[in-house]
N, C-alpha and C positions, 0 to 999 in steps of 0.2 A: 504493500500500500504506500509506504513512504517513498520508495523508489519511483513508483508511478507518479506520485505527486511532484517529486523533484523534476522528472522529465517533462511533465505537463507544464510546469512553471517555466522550465528552460525553453521549451518550444514556444510558449506564449511570448516570453521576453524577446526571443530571437525573431519571431514573426513580426512583432511590432517594430523592432529595430530595423529590420530589412525594409518594412513599409515606409520608414522615415528616411531612407537613403536618398530618394529623389529630392525631397525637400532640403535635406542637409547639403546636397550638392548645389542647390540653388541658393544656399546660405540663408535658408528660412528656418528660424527656430532651431538652430543647431544644438542649443542646450538641451532640448527635448530628446534629440537623437542621442546625445551623450548620456543622458539619464537612462534611457532604455538599454544602451550598450553596456553601461556599467552594471545595471541590474542583471543583464544576461551573463556577464562575466562572473558576477558574484554567485549566481546560481550554479554556473559551470564549475566553479571552484569548490562548491559545497557537495558535489556528487563524487562518490568514491573513485570510480574509474578515471574520469578526467583529472581529478585532483592528484592521484598517484602518478599519472603520466606527466602532468605539468610540474609537480614537485620534483619528480625524478630528473626532469630536464634542468631544474634549478639547483640541483645538488642533493636532493633527497633528505633535507633537514627541516622540512615544514616551512620553508620560506613562502610557499604558496598560501599558507594559512595567514601569515602576516599580511601578504598582499591582499587576501580576501578581506581582512579587517579594514585596510586602508581604502579598498575599493568601495566597501559599504559606507565608510565615512564620506568619501567623495560623492557617492550617489545621493546620500541623504542631504548633504550640504546643497547639492544642485537642486534637489527636489524642494528643499526648504526655501531656497532663493526664488525658485520659479513660482511656488504657491504664494509665498509672502508678497511677491511683486504683484501678483494678480488679484489676490483676495485679502491679504493680511493688512494689518494696521502698521503704522510707522514703528510702533514698539515691537511688533512681531518681526519686522524686517531687521530692526536693530539687534534683537536677540539672536538672529541667525547669521546675518552678514556684518553687523556692527561689532564693536570691540568685545562685548560679552560672547558673541558667537565664535569669534576667532580665538579668544582665550580658551573657551570650552574645547574647540577642535584641537588647538595646540597642546593642551594638557592631556587630552585623550590619546593623541598620536604619540606624544612623548612617553606616556605611561605604558601604552600597549607595546611600544618598541623596546623599552627597558625590560619589561616583564618577559618579552619574547627572548631576549638575550640571556636572561637568567634561567629560563626553562631548559630542561633536557629535551632537545629536539632531534635526538639521534635516530629515532624510529619514525619514519614518515607514515602519518595516519591522518585521514580526514577527520577534522574536529580535534586533532591532537589528543586523542584519548590515551590516557596513561595505562601502561601494562599493570596487571596485578603485582603487588609487592613494591610498587614505586614509593620512593621516600615520601614521608608525610609533607615535608616542606615543598616538594615538587607539586603535590596535589593541591596544596594551598595556593601556590603561585599560579597554577592553571585556572583555579577558580577566580582569582583576581584578574587574570588575563581575559577570561571570558566575560567577566562582569564589566571591565572597562570597555571591551568591544561592544557591549550592549548599551553602555551609558550614553555615548554621544548620539546615536540614533534616537534614543528615548528623549534626550534633551531637545532635539530638533522637532520631533513630532509633538511633544508637549507644548512647545511654543506655537505650533501651527493649529493645534486642536480647537481652540476657541474660534478662530477664523473659519475653520472648516464646518463646525457646528452651525455657526451663524449663517454661512452660505447655504448649507443644506436646508435650513429652515426659512431662508429668506425668499424674497420675490425675484427669483432668477429663472432662466429657462430650465425646463425639466432635466435636460441632459447635464447641465451644470450642477443642479441640485443632487442628481444621482451620483455624479462624479465626486462631489464634496462628501456625500455619505460614504462612498467607497473609500475615499482617502481618510475619512474619520475612522472607519472600521480598521483600516490598515494601521493607523496611528495607535489605536487602542491595543491592537495585537502586539505592536512593537513595545509599547509601555509594559504590557504584561510579561514580556520576555525578561524583565528585571527580576521576576520571581522564579526564574529557572532553578536556582540553587535549592529551592524549597519543594520542587516537584519530585515525588517519589520515583524510584527507578522503574517501578511497574507502569508508570504513566509517562515515561520518557518520550513516547511518540507525540505527546502533546507539544513538545518543544518544536518538533519539525512542523507540525500543523500550524502553529502560531507563526513561525518564520515564513513559511511559503504562502500562507494566507495573506500575510502583510504584503509580501511582494506582489501577489496577484491583484490585491486590492489597489495598490499604488499604480501598477501597470494599467489596469482597467480604467481607473479614475483619470489618469493623465491622458490615456487614449481617447476617452470621452470628451475631455476638454479640447483635444486636438480636433476631433470630429465636429464639435460645435463651431470651431473657427472655420473649418472647411465649408460647413453648411452656410455660415454667415457670409463667406466670400462669394458663394455661388448664387445666393438668392438675389442680390442686386443685379447680377448679370442676366438672370432669367426674367426679371421684372422690367428691364430696360427695353422700351419699344424699339423696333427696327425702323430705321429711317431709310426710305428709298428715294433715290434721285429721279426726278422727272425729266 
C-alpha cells in the first residue's frame, strides 16, 4: 500500500511538472515549475529503489537523505512565497520571505547539516533507519535530525494556514476556494508530522500517509490555481467579437 502511494504521488508530481514545461520555456511562472520539480525530486528520493541508486552514485553514505531535506526546505520556501504573494497578508509574507523566514531557514539548514555530520551514515538506507543495536546517542541524534527536517516545513505552513482558511471561506471563484482547502489540508498534514516521535511502531504507516497526502494536496491545490489562471486568460479571448473588414 505504501509503495503504491509513493509511486502514485511521484507520477502525479512528474505529470504536473512535465505539463508546466511549455510555460516554463516561455518564462511564464517558472517558480511554479520549480515547485513541482522539487516536489517530484523529493518524492523520488523518498522511495527505496531510486534512493539507493542515487545515494550509491553519491558515495553510499546517505548524502541523498541530506539532499532530500534541503530539497523539501527549498520546495516549501517556494510554495510559501508563491501562496503568500497571492493570498497572504504582509505579515505572512514577512514570516516566510522576510528576516524571520530567512532566520528560520538558516537555523534549520545549519542544524540539519550539523546533525547529519554527527550521525553514523555508513549504511545507506532510505529514511536513514538505524540497525538494531545502534548506540543510544546515535538514535537520539537521528530523532533530532528528523525533527529539524520537519520543523521548517511546519513553520512555513503554519504561517500560511490563516490565509488559506480565509481564502477557502471567502468570496472567491470555486476553483480557488477548493485549491485553498486542499492547501489547508496539506498544511495540517505537515503540522501533524511534528508528532511522528509519538506514533507507535504499529501505526508507522500513518507517517507515510501524512507525508504523501500533504504532497498530493499541495500539488493538486497549486495545479488548480494554475488552471484558474489559464481559464481566466482564455475567457476574454472567447468573448472578444470578431471584427471583419468590409
